[in-house]
N, C-alpha and C positions, 0 to 999 in steps of 0.2 A: 291362541295362547294368551293374548291380552284380555280378551273377553272372558275367558275361563278363569282368569286370575293365576295362571301358571307362571307368568312373569309380570313384573311391575312396569316395564318400559321397553322401548325399542332398543335401548342400550343393552338390556338384559338379553333380548333376542340375539342381538349382534354377538355378544360374548358366547352364547350357547352355540351359535351357528358358525363362529369364526369369521365374521364379517366386520367391516368398519361400521361404527355406530351411525355415521352420517348416511351411509347407504340405506340402512334399515329404516332410519327415520324419514328419509326422503320417500321411500316406498310406502311407508305408513301414511304419509300425507296424501298420496295418490288415492287412498281408500276414501278420502273425504270428498272427492270430486263427485259432482252430480252424475248419475248414471248416463244421462244423455251425452255428457262431455266425454265420458269413457268410451261410449259407443262410437262417437264421432272420431276419436283418436284411433280406435281400432279399425274403423272403416277406412280412414286415410292411410294407415300403415299397410293395410292389405290391398290397397288399390294398385293396379298394375302401372308401371312406369312406361309411358309411350316412348318408342325408340327415338323420336326427335328431341326428347327432353334430355337424352344422355349426351353429354359433351365428351368427346374423346380426349384423352390426356395427351399433352404434348410430350415428345421425347425430352429427356433432361437436357440434351445438348441444345435443343431449340430454346429452352428457357434460360440457359446460361449464355446464349449468344455465340455458340460455336462448339468447341470441343467439350466432351463430357467432363473432363477434368477441370475446366475453367481456365487453367493455365496462367492466369494473371497473378502477379505478386501483390502484396499488400504494403 
């Protein structure tokens, strides 16, 4: 769209697509990255996560030090 002259800026694209202008402009900046950087990001994102790297979440009650409601006054 920009290359073809159909729009003048990322903000124009955002208006046409119903997106926030900063979202479109951030994505447009990604197109300036070196292809090797983009490939490395994609390879990292596609890499499987090993089971030992996953940390189980604590129940809320454990994080609050007891009952799930907290119970303490302020």
